[in-house]
KOLTITOR-966080 format. One record per residue: residue in three letters; y, x, z of N, C-alpha, C, O, CB in turn. Coordinates in steps of 0.05 Angstrom, whole numbers, padded with zeros to 5 digits, always signed. Glycine has a CB too. Layout:
N
ALAYXZYXZYXZYXZYXZ...
//
This chain:
239
UNK-00024+00017+00000+00000+00000+00000+00025+00018+00000+00026+00038+00015+00000-00019+00025UNK+00045+00011-00017+00069+00028-00016+00094+00010-00020+00093-00012-00029+00068+00049-00038UNK+00116+00022-00011+00142+00009-00013+00163+00028-00025+00160+00052-00022+00151-00001+00015UNK+00183+00017-00038+00205+00032-00049+00231+00021-00039+00234-00004-00039+00204+00032-00080UNK+00249+00038-00031+00276+00029-00023+00296+00049-00034+00289+00071-00043+00278+00026+00007UNK+00322+00042-00032+00342+00060-00042+00368+00058-00026+00373+00037-00014+00348+00056-00072UNK+00383+00079-00025+00409+00080-00012+00429+00089-00033+00430+00112-00041+00409+00099+00013UNK+00446+00070-00042+00465+00076-00064+00485+00096-00055+00493+00114-00071+00479+00050-00073UNK+00495+00095-00030+00515+00114-00020+00505+00142-00020+00519+00161-00027+00525+00106+00008UNK+00479+00146-00013+00467+00172-00013+00455+00180-00040+00447+00203-00044+00445+00174+00009UNK+00453+00161-00058+00440+00164-00084+00411+00175-00079+00403+00194-00092+00456+00184-00102UNK+00397+00162-00061+00370+00171-00053+00350+00148-00056+00356+00125-00050+00371+00181-00024UNK+00326+00155-00064+00304+00137-00067+00284+00143-00045+00278+00166-00040+00291+00138-00095UNK+00275+00122-00031+00256+00125-00009+00229+00113-00016+00227+00092-00028+00268+00112+00017UNK+00208+00128-00008+00181+00119-00014+00164+00120+00012+00166+00139+00027+00168+00137-00036UNK+00148+00100+00016+00130+00099+00039+00102+00090+00029+00100+00070+00015+00140+00080+00062UNK+00082+00106+00035+00055+00101+00025+00035+00101+00048+00035+00120+00065+00047+00122+00004UNK+00019+00080+00050-00002+00079+00071-00029+00077+00058-00034+00060+00041+00004+00054+00089UNK-00047+00094+00067-00075+00095+00056-00094+00090+00079-00095+00105+00098-00080+00123+00042UNK-00110+00069+00076-00132+00065+00095-00156+00082+00086-00166+00079+00063-00140+00035+00097UNK-00165+00100+00103-00185+00119+00095-00203+00126+00120-00193+00136+00140-00172+00145+00084UNK-00228+00120+00118-00246+00124+00140-00256+00153+00142-00269+00160+00162-00270+00106+00138UNK-00250+00170+00122-00260+00197+00122-00238+00215+00111-00235+00218+00086-00286+00200+00106UNK-00222+00227+00128-00199+00244+00120-00209+00272+00116-00220+00284+00135-00176+00242+00140UNK-00204+00284+00092-00213+00311+00086-00188+00327+00078-00175+00321+00058-00234+00311+00064UNK-00182+00348+00094-00159+00365+00089-00168+00394+00091-00180+00402+00112-00135+00360+00108UNK-00163+00411+00071-00170+00439+00073-00148+00453+00089-00125+00444+00090-00172+00452+00045UNK-00155+00475+00102-00136+00489+00119-00114+00502+00102-00091+00505+00111-00150+00510+00135UNK-00121+00511+00078-00101+00523+00060-00111+00520+00031-00135+00517+00026-00096+00553+00067UNK-00092+00520+00012-00098+00519-00016-00112+00493-00024-00105+00472-00014-00116+00542-00023UNK-00131+00496-00041-00146+00472-00051-00133+00461-00076-00114+00471-00087-00146+00451-00029UNK-00145+00439-00085-00137+00427-00110-00135+00396-00107-00138+00386-00085-00157+00434-00133UNK-00130+00383-00130-00127+00354-00130-00153+00339-00125-00152+00315-00117-00114+00345-00156UNK-00176+00352-00130-00201+00337-00129-00220+00346-00107-00243+00339-00107-00215+00339-00156UNK-00210+00363-00088-00228+00371-00067-00217+00366-00039-00226+00377-00019-00234+00401-00070UNK-00196+00348-00038-00185+00340-00012-00168+00315-00016-00163+00307-00039-00168+00364+00001UNK-00159+00303+00006-00142+00280+00004-00114+00288-00005-00105+00310+00001-00141+00265+00031UNK-00100+00269-00018-00073+00275-00026-00060+00251-00040-00072+00230-00042-00072+00299-00045UNK-00035+00255-00049-00021+00235-00063-00001+00248-00083+00007+00271-00079-00005+00216-00044UNK+00006+00233-00104+00025+00243-00124+00046+00222-00128+00040+00198-00129+00010+00250-00150UNK+00071+00230-00132+00093+00213-00140+00104+00223-00166+00109+00247-00170+00116+00212-00118UNK+00109+00204-00185+00120+00211-00211+00146+00196-00214+00147+00172-00209+00100+00203-00234UNK+00167+00210-00222+00193+00197-00224+00206+00203-00251+00209+00226-00259+00212+00206-00201UNK+00215+00182-00264+00229+00183-00290+00255+00168-00286+00256+00143-00288+00212+00171-00314UNK+00277+00182-00281+00302+00169-00274+00317+00159-00299+00333+00140-00297+00320+00187-00259UNK+00312+00171-00323+00325+00163-00347+00313+00138-00360+00327+00122-00372+00325+00185-00367UNK+00287+00134-00356+00273+00110-00366+00278+00105-00395+00287+00083-00403+00280+00086-00349UNK+00273+00125-00412+00279+00123-00441+00254+00121-00458+00256+00121-00482+00294+00148-00450UNK+00231+00118-00446+00206+00116-00461+00194+00143-00466+00194+00160-00448+00211+00102-00488UNK+00185+00148-00491+00171+00173-00497+00188+00198-00494+00178+00220-00488+00160+00172-00525UNK+00215+00195-00496+00233+00218-00495+00242+00224-00466+00259+00241-00462+00257+00213-00513UNK+00232+00210-00447+00242+00212-00420+00226+00234-00404+00202+00232-00402+00240+00186-00405UNK+00240+00254-00393+00226+00274-00376+00217+00262-00350+00231+00244-00339+00244+00298-00371UNK+00195+00271-00340+00183+00261-00315+00179+00284-00296+00170+00306-00304+00156+00246-00321UNK+00185+00279-00271+00179+00299-00250+00157+00289-00233+00157+00266-00225+00205+00306-00233UNK+00138+00307-00226+00115+00300-00210+00115+00316-00184+00119+00341-00185+00088+00305-00226UNK+00111+00302-00162+00110+00315-00135+00083+00309-00123+00077+00286-00117+00133+00305-00117UNK+00066+00329-00120+00038+00326-00112+00033+00339-00086+00035+00363-00083+00019+00337-00134UNK+00026+00323-00066+00019+00333-00040-00011+00332-00037-00022+00311-00031+00033+00317-00016UNK-00024+00355-00042-00053+00357-00040-00060+00372-00014-00054+00396-00011-00066+00373-00065UNK-00072+00358+00004-00076+00369+00031-00049+00373+00044-00034+00353+00048-00091+00395+00029UNK-00043+00397+00051-00017+00403+00064+00002+00418+00045+00023+00427+00054-00021+00419+00089UNK-00005+00422+00020+00010+00437+00001+00024+00419-00019+00012+00403-00031-00008+00458-00014UNK+00051+00422-00021+00066+00407-00041+00068+00423-00067+00078+00445-00067+00095+00401-00029UNK+00060+00410-00089+00060+00422-00115+00080+00407-00133+00086+00384-00129+00031+00422-00128UNK+00090+00421-00154+00110+00410-00171+00101+00413-00200+00094+00434-00210+00137+00424-00167UNK+00102+00390-00215+00095+00390-00243+00116+00372-00258+00135+00363-00246+00066+00379-00247UNK+00111+00368-00284+00129+00351-00299+00122+00350-00328+00099+00356-00335+00158+00361-00296UNK+00141+00343-00344+00136+00341-00373+00160+00351-00388+00182+00352-00378+00131+00311-00381UNK+00155+00360-00413+00176+00368-00432+00194+00389-00419+00219+00389-00422+00192+00344-00441UNK+00182+00408-00405+00197+00430-00393+00213+00423-00369+00230+00438-00360+00216+00441-00414UNK+00209+00399-00358+00223+00390-00334+00204+00388-00311+00185+00372-00312+00237+00362-00339UNK+00207+00405-00291+00189+00405-00268+00203+00394-00243+00227+00397-00240+00179+00434-00263UNK+00187+00382-00225+00197+00375-00199+00204+00401-00184+00193+00422-00189+00177+00359-00184UNK+00223+00398-00166+00232+00422-00151+00233+00415-00121+00236+00392-00113+00261+00431-00160UNK+00230+00436-00104+00230+00431-00075+00256+00418-00065+00255+00402-00046+00227+00457-00060UNK+00279+00423-00078+00304+00411-00068+00307+00382-00076+00325+00369-00066+00328+00427-00078UNK+00289+00372-00093+00290+00344-00101+00281+00325-00079+00290+00303-00076+00274+00339-00126UNK+00262+00334-00062+00246+00316-00046+00242+00326-00018+00239+00350-00013+00220+00311-00059UNK+00242+00308+00001+00232+00312+00028+00207+00294+00031+00209+00270+00027+00254+00306+00051UNK+00184+00306+00038+00159+00291+00039+00143+00299+00064+00137+00323+00067+00143+00295+00013UNK+00136+00280+00080+00120+00285+00104+00096+00267+00105+00096+00246+00092+00137+00282+00130UNK+00076+00275+00120+00052+00258+00123+00043+00258+00152+00049+00276+00167+00030+00268+00105UNK+00028+00237+00158+00016+00234+00185-00012+00224+00181-00017+00206+00165+00033+00215+00203UNK-00031+00236+00196-00059+00228+00193-00069+00217+00219-00061+00225+00241-00076+00253+00185UNK-00088+00198+00217-00100+00185+00241-00128+00178+00234-00138+00183+00211-00084+00160+00250UNK-00143+00166+00253-00170+00158+00248-00171+00135+00228-00192+00131+00215-00183+00148+00274UNK-00149+00121+00224-00148+00099+00205-00141+00107+00176-00145+00093+00157-00128+00078+00214UNK-00130+00131+00174-00122+00140+00147-00098+00158+00147-00095+00176+00164-00117+00117+00129UNK-00080+00154+00127-00058+00172+00123-00033+00156+00117-00034+00134+00106-00063+00191+00099UNK-00010+00166+00125+00016+00155+00118+00034+00177+00107+00035+00199+00117+00029+00142+00143UNK+00048+00170+00085+00067+00189+00072+00095+00176+00071+00097+00152+00066+00057+00196+00044UNK+00115+00192+00076+00142+00182+00074+00158+00203+00058+00158+00227+00065+00155+00176+00102UNK+00173+00194+00038+00188+00212+00021+00216+00203+00015+00222+00179+00015+00173+00217-00004UNK+00234+00222+00011+00262+00217+00003+00267+00234-00021+00265+00259-00020+00282+00223+00026UNK+00275+00221-00044+00281+00235-00068+00311+00234-00073+00323+00213-00073+00266+00223-00093UNK+00323+00257-00077+00352+00260-00082+00356+00256-00112+00352+00274-00128+00363+00287-00072UNK+00365+00232-00120+00367+00226-00149+00390+00242-00161+00389+00247-00185+00372+00196-00152UNK+00410+00249-00146+00431+00266-00156+00421+00293-00165+00428+00303-00186+00453+00270-00136UNK+00403+00305-00148+00390+00330-00155+00371+00327-00179+00371+00343-00197+00375+00342-00131UNK+00355+00306-00178+00335+00302-00199+00349+00299-00226+00339+00310-00246+00318+00276-00193UNK+00371+00284-00227+00384+00278-00253+00407+00297-00260+00419+00294-00280+00394+00250-00252UNK+00412+00317-00243+00435+00334-00248+00461+00320-00246+00480+00327-00259+00432+00347-00275UNK+00462+00299-00229+00486+00284-00225+00492+00262-00246+00513+00250-00245+00509+00302-00225UNK+00473+00258-00264+00478+00239-00286+00472+00210-00278+00485+00191-00288+00461+00245-00310UNK+00453+00206-00259+00444+00179-00252+00453+00171-00224+00448+00186-00205+00414+00177-00255UNK+00465+00148-00222+00473+00137-00196+00457+00111-00191+00457+00093-00208+00504+00132-00194UNK+00443+00109-00169+00427+00085-00163+00446+00061-00158+00466+00063-00144+00410+00090-00138UNK+00439+00038-00170+00455+00014-00167+00437-00010-00174+00417-00007-00188+00480+00015-00185UNK+00444-00034-00165+00428-00057-00171+00427-00061-00202+00447-00059-00216+00441-00082-00158UNK+00403-00068-00211+00399-00072-00240+00388-00048-00254+00379-00050-00277+00424-00080-00253UNK+00388-00024-00241+00378+00000-00254+00347-00001-00254+00334-00009-00235+00387+00025-00238UNK+00336+00007-00277+00307+00008-00280+00298+00038-00280+00309+00054-00295+00297-00006-00306UNK+00279+00044-00262+00268+00071-00260+00238+00071-00268+00224+00051-00263+00271+00083-00232UNK+00229+00092-00280+00200+00096-00284+00188+00110-00259+00198+00131-00251+00194+00113-00310UNK+00168+00098-00248+00156+00109-00223+00126+00104-00223+00117+00083-00232+00170+00096-00199UNK+00112+00123-00212+00084+00117-00206+00075+00132-00181+00086+00152-00173+00066+00125-00230UNK+00054+00121-00170+00042+00131-00145+00012+00133-00149+00000+00114-00158+00050+00113-00120UNK+00000+00155-00141-00029+00157-00142-00039+00169-00116-00025+00184-00102-00038+00175-00167UNK-00064+00162-00110-00077+00171-00085-00104+00184-00092-00119+00173-00107-00081+00147-00065UNK-00108+00208-00081-00134+00222-00084-00149+00220-00057-00138+00224-00036-00130+00251-00092UNK-00175+00214-00059-00191+00210-00035-00217+00226-00037-00235+00219-00053-00197+00180-00030UNK-00219+00246-00021-00244+00262-00018-00257+00255+00009-00243+00255+00029-00238+00293-00020UNK-00283+00248+00009-00296+00241+00033-00316+00262+00042-00324+00279+00026-00311+00214+00030UNK-00324+00261+00067-00342+00282+00078-00370+00281+00065-00384+00301+00066-00345+00278+00108UNK-00377+00258+00053-00403+00257+00039-00403+00269+00012-00423+00269-00003-00412+00228+00037UNK-00379+00281+00004-00376+00294-00022-00366+00276-00044-00360+00286-00066-00403+00305-00030UNK-00363+00250-00040-00353+00232-00060-00323+00235-00064-00309+00244-00046-00360+00203-00053UNK-00314+00228-00087-00285+00230-00094-00277+00206-00110-00291+00196-00127-00280+00256-00110UNK-00253+00195-00103-00242+00173-00119-00212+00177-00122-00199+00192-00107-00248+00146-00105UNK-00201+00164-00142-00172+00167-00149-00162+00140-00157-00174+00125-00172-00168+00188-00172UNK-00138+00132-00147-00127+00106-00152-00097+00109-00157-00083+00124-00144-00132+00087-00128UNK-00087+00094-00177-00059+00095-00183-00047+00067-00187-00062+00048-00192-00054+00112-00208UNK-00021+00065-00186-00007+00039-00189-00008+00031-00219-00017+00010-00225+00023+00041-00179UNK+00002+00049-00236+00001+00044-00265-00027+00051-00276-00042+00065-00263+00022+00059-00280UNK-00033+00041-00300-00059+00046-00311-00062+00074-00322-00042+00085-00332-00065+00026-00333UNK-00086+00085-00320-00092+00110-00335-00083+00135-00321-00072+00135-00299-00079+00108-00361UNK-00089+00158-00335-00082+00184-00325-00061+00197-00343-00049+00183-00360-00108+00202-00324UNK-00056+00223-00340-00036+00238-00356-00010+00223-00357+00002+00219-00378-00047+00241-00385UNK+00000+00215-00333+00024+00199-00331+00049+00214-00340+00070+00201-00345+00027+00189-00303UNK+00048+00240-00340+00072+00255-00349+00078+00252-00379+00100+00258-00388+00068+00284-00343UNK+00058+00243-00394+00061+00242-00423+00061+00214-00435+00066+00211-00459+00039+00258-00436UNK+00054+00194-00419+00052+00166-00429+00068+00147-00411+00059+00141-00389+00022+00157-00431UNK+00092+00139-00420+00108+00122-00403+00096+00095-00396+00101+00083-00375+00135+00117-00416UNK+00078+00085-00414+00065+00059-00408+00043+00061-00388+00031+00041-00380+00054+00047-00434UNK+00038+00085-00378+00018+00089-00357+00032+00092-00329+00019+00097-00309+00001+00114-00362UNK+00058+00090-00330+00073+00090-00305+00084+00062-00299+00086+00046-00317+00097+00111-00306UNK+00090+00057-00274+00102+00031-00267+00132+00032-00271+00144+00053-00275+00096+00024-00238UNK+00144+00008-00269+00173+00005-00271+00184-00006-00245+00172-00023-00233+00181-00013-00295UNK+00207+00005-00236+00220-00005-00212+00248-00015-00219+00264+00000-00230+00222+00017-00190UNK+00253-00040-00213+00279-00052-00218+00294-00054-00191+00285-00068-00173+00277-00081-00232UNK+00316-00040-00188+00331-00040-00163+00346-00066-00160+00358-00076-00179+00351-00016-00162UNK+00345-00077-00136+00357-00103-00130+00374-00101-00105+00367-00087-00086+00335-00125-00126UNK+00397-00114-00105+00414-00114-00081+00402-00132-00060+00387-00151-00065+00443-00123-00088UNK+00408-00125-00035+00397-00140-00012+00406-00169-00014+00430-00175-00019+00406-00127+00014UNK+00388-00188-00009+00394-00216-00009+00394-00229-00036+00400-00253-00038+00420-00220+00003UNK+00388-00215-00058+00388-00227-00085+00365-00247-00087+00342-00240-00081+00386-00204-00107UNK+00370-00271-00096+00349-00291-00100+00329-00281-00120+00336-00269-00141+00360-00318-00108UNK+00303-00286-00115+00282-00277-00132+00267-00302-00144+00269-00324-00133+00261-00259-00117UNK+00254-00297-00166+00238-00318-00179+00213-00306-00191+00210-00282-00193+00255-00333-00200UNK+00195-00323-00200+00170-00314-00211+00168-00321-00241+00174-00344-00249+00146-00327-00196UNK+00161-00302-00257+00156-00306-00285+00126-00304-00291+00114-00284-00286+00172-00285-00302UNK+00115-00326-00301+00087-00326-00308+00086-00329-00338+00098-00347-00350+00071-00349-00294UNK+00071-00311-00351+00070-00312-00381+00041-00310-00391+00023-00303-00377+00086-00289-00392UNK+00039-00315-00417+00013-00314-00431+00018-00303-00459+00036-00311-00473+00000-00342-00432UNK+00001-00283-00466+00002-00272-00493-00023-00281-00508-00045-00275-00500+00004-00240-00492UNK-00019-00295-00530-00041-00307-00544-00039-00304-00574-00017-00301-00585-00044-00337-00537UNK-00062-00305-00588-00062-00304-00617-00050-00330-00628-00056-00351-00618-00091-00299-00628UNK-00034-00328-00649-00020-00351-00659-00038-00373-00670-00034-00396-00666+00000-00343-00680UNK-00059-00364-00684-00076-00384-00698-00097-00396-00679-00103-00420-00682-00090-00370-00721UNK-00108-00381-00661-00130-00391-00645-00121-00398-00616-00136-00412-00602-00152-00370-00643UNK-00097-00390-00608-00087-00394-00580-00105-00380-00560-00103-00385-00536-00086-00424-00574UNK-00122-00361-00569-00138-00346-00551-00121-00323-00538-00106-00310-00552-00163-00333-00565UNK-00124-00320-00512-00108-00299-00498-00115-00272-00508-00138-00266-00514-00113-00301-00469UNK-00094-00255-00511-00098-00227-00520-00104-00209-00496-00087-00205-00479-00073-00217-00536UNK-00128-00199-00495-00137-00182-00473-00120-00157-00471-00116-00143-00491-00166-00175-00477UNK-00109-00152-00447-00094-00128-00441-00068-00126-00458-00059-00104-00463-00111-00103-00445UNK-00057-00148-00467-00032-00148-00482-00009-00139-00464-00012-00137-00439-00026-00175-00494UNK+00014-00134-00476+00037-00124-00461+00062-00140-00469+00066-00146-00492+00042-00094-00465UNK+00079-00146-00450+00105-00158-00455+00127-00140-00445+00124-00126-00425+00107-00186-00441UNK+00149-00139-00459+00172-00124-00450+00194-00143-00442+00200-00162-00456+00182-00104-00472UNK+00206-00137-00419+00226-00154-00407+00251-00138-00401+00250-00117-00389+00215-00167-00380UNK+00274-00149-00411+00299-00134-00407+00320-00154-00397+00325-00175-00409+00309-00121-00434UNK+00333-00148-00374+00354-00165-00364+00376-00169-00386+00383-00150-00399+00367-00154-00339UNK+00385-00193-00389+00406-00199-00410+00431-00182-00404+00440-00181-00381+00413-00229-00410UNK+00441-00168-00424+00464-00151-00422+00458-00122-00414+00475-00105-00415+00482-00162-00401UNK+00432-00117-00407+00425-00090-00400+00418-00074-00425+00412-00085-00446+00401-00090-00380UNK+00418-00047-00423+00411-00030-00445+00389-00011-00435+00384-00008-00411+00435-00013-00455UNK+00375+00001-00455+00354+00021-00448+00326+00010-00450+00322-00012-00461+00359+00031-00421UNK+00308+00025-00439+00279+00019-00441+00273-00004-00422+00282-00004-00399+00262+00044-00433UNK+00259-00025-00431+00255-00049-00415+00232-00045-00394+00218-00025-00394+00249-00073-00432UNK+00229-00066-00377+00206-00068-00360+00182-00075-00378+00185-00090-00397+00210-00089-00338UNK+00158-00065-00371+00134-00072-00385+00115-00087-00366+00109-00077-00344+00120-00046-00397UNK+00107-00111-00375+00088-00126-00359+00060-00125-00373+00058-00133-00396+00097-00156-00356UNK+00040-00117-00358+00013-00115-00369-00002-00141-00364-00003-00151-00342-00002-00091-00357UNK-00014-00152-00385-00030-00177-00383-00058-00170-00375-00067-00147-00379-00029-00193-00409UNK-00072-00189-00363-00100-00185-00355-00119-00191-00378-00111-00194-00401-00107-00203-00330UNK-00145-00194-00372-00165-00198-00393-00162-00225-00406-00173-00229-00428-00193-00195-00381UNK-00147-00243-00394-00142-00270-00407-00115-00271-00420-00107-00292-00430-00144-00291-00385UNK-00100-00249-00421-00074-00248-00434-00052-00258-00416-00030-00264-00426-00075-00265-00459UNK-00056-00261-00390-00036-00272-00372-00023-00250-00356-00036-00230-00348-00049-00292-00354UNK+00003-00253-00350+00017-00235-00333+00034-00250-00313+00041-00274-00318+00034-00215-00349UNK+00042-00237-00291+00056-00250-00269+00075-00229-00257+00065-00209-00247+00036-00262-00248UNK+00101-00235-00258+00121-00215-00249+00141-00229-00231+00150-00251-00237+00135-00201-00273UNK+00148-00216-00209+00170-00225-00192+00196-00211-00201+00196-00186-00203+00165-00220-00162UNK+00217-00226-00206+00242-00215-00216+00266-00227-00202+00264-00249-00191+00244-00220-00247UNK+00288-00212-00202+00313-00225-00192+00320-00248-00210+00317-00247-00234+00336-00204-00191UNK+00330-00270-00198+00337-00294-00214+00359-00286-00234+00377-00270-00228+00347-00317-00196UNK+00357-00298-00258+00377-00293-00279+00365-00293-00307+00341-00299-00310+00390-00266-00274UNK+00381-00287-00327+00371-00288-00355+00358-00262-00364+00366-00240-00356+00394-00295-00374UNK+00337-00265-00380+00322-00242-00390+00314-00246-00419+00310-00269-00428+00297-00236-00373UNK+00313-00224-00434+00301-00224-00461+00272-00215-00458+00266-00195-00446+00317-00206-00481UNK+00253-00231-00469+00225-00224-00467+00212-00225-00495+00218-00243-00510+00210-00243-00448UNK+00195-00205-00501+00181-00204-00526+00156-00187-00523+00151-00175-00502+00199-00193-00548UNK+00140-00187-00544+00116-00170-00544+00123-00141-00543+00144-00133-00554+00098-00177-00568UNK+00106-00125-00531+00110-00096-00531+00088-00083-00547+00069-00096-00555+00110-00085-00501UNK+00091-00057-00552+00070-00042-00567+00074-00046-00597+00096-00045-00607+00043-00051-00558UNK+00052-00050-00611+00053-00051-00640+00069-00075-00650+00079-00075-00672+00025-00053-00651UNK+00071-00096-00633+00085-00120-00641+00114-00121-00630+00126-00142-00629+00070-00145-00632UNK+00124-00098-00622+00150-00097-00609+00173-00106-00628+00195-00113-00618+00156-00069-00599UNK+00168-00106-00654+00189-00115-00672+00193-00145-00674+00211-00154-00687+00184-00104-00699UNK+00176-00160-00660+00178-00189-00661+00203-00199-00647+00214-00184-00630+00153-00202-00648UNK+00213-00222-00654+00237-00233-00643+00233-00239-00613+00211-00245-00604+00246-00259-00657UNK+00255-00237-00598+00253-00241-00569+00261-00269-00561+00274-00283-00577+00271-00221-00554UNK+00253-00277-00538+00261-00303-00526+00280-00298-00504+00277-00278-00489+00236-00319-00517UNK+00300-00316-00500+00318-00314-00477+00308-00334-00457+00306-00358-00463+00347-00320-00486UNK+00301-00325-00433+00291-00342-00412+00308-00340-00388+00323-00321-00384+00261-00335-00406UNK+00307-00360-00371+00322-00360-00346+00303-00362-00323+00289-00382-00319+00342-00384-00345UNK+00301-00340-00307+00284-00340-00283+00299-00355-00261+00321-00348-00253+00277-00311-00275UNK+00286-00375-00251+00298-00393-00231+00296-00381-00203+00274-00371-00195+00286-00421-00232UNK+00317-00383-00187+00315-00373-00159+00295-00390-00143+00298-00414-00142+00343-00373-00146UNK+00276-00376-00130+00257-00390-00113+00237-00407-00128+00221-00421-00116+00271-00406-00094UNK+00237-00405-00155+00219-00422-00170+00201-00406-00189+00200-00381-00187+00234-00442-00186UNK+00189-00420-00208+00171-00408-00227+00179-00414-00255+00184-00437-00262+00142-00416-00222UNK+00180-00394-00272+00187-00397-00300+00163-00388-00317+00151-00368-00311+00213-00381-00308UNK+00157-00403-00338+00134-00397-00355+00144-00389-00383+00165-00398-00392+00114-00420-00356UNK+00128-00372-00396+00135-00364-00423+00109-00358-00438+00089-00349-00426+00153-00338-00424UNK+00109-00363-00464+00085-00356-00480+00094-00340-00504+00113-00346-00517+00070-00383-00490UNK+00079-00319-00509+00085-00300-00531+00062-00301-00551+00062-00286-00571+00090-00271-00521
//
């Protein structure tokens, strides 16, 4: 389970991650991503799609590692990250300085969309290993659709639910694992991506207001619909 928060005055992003784990494995020194417990945070502040650099902060055991994409690496001055272990599992808390990450270009504010992902590595004493992430797939530094999207919202903003369905036009059969792109009306840049399930259905909580919605991926050139997400209610759409 994880949470994201932000402080606009500090231009800082806060992350809290809780892992329930009955077998905590930590090496005394060194180690790798697949031989001990750990977590990774991926941050894309520009949110430009394929051209967007990503910084990766990987805490494997007690060692913090830095990776990234397109010649852009995470750096120690970007992040403060601590962990606590107990018999129930692990807790991580992090603070990312977005001014440092972006070189002063990006200021956190309501309506801003960030690319973000969180992954957890779990090594158990019986030798088994598992890995879990928020977005689908691996190699998140190179594929923006394998990372999640975070839409910053001001405190107290009314929220609503958008339920959608992606279906073939002729048969009305749901498109398995289809994708929809959602962009707040008046906003610019790379949109939010909603992944549909095996029945072609998706469900997203959004701040109330107008949005442009259309198919993503190969069908991204299709015309968009303007929808109004109702505060405290449910809005439906079909693509």
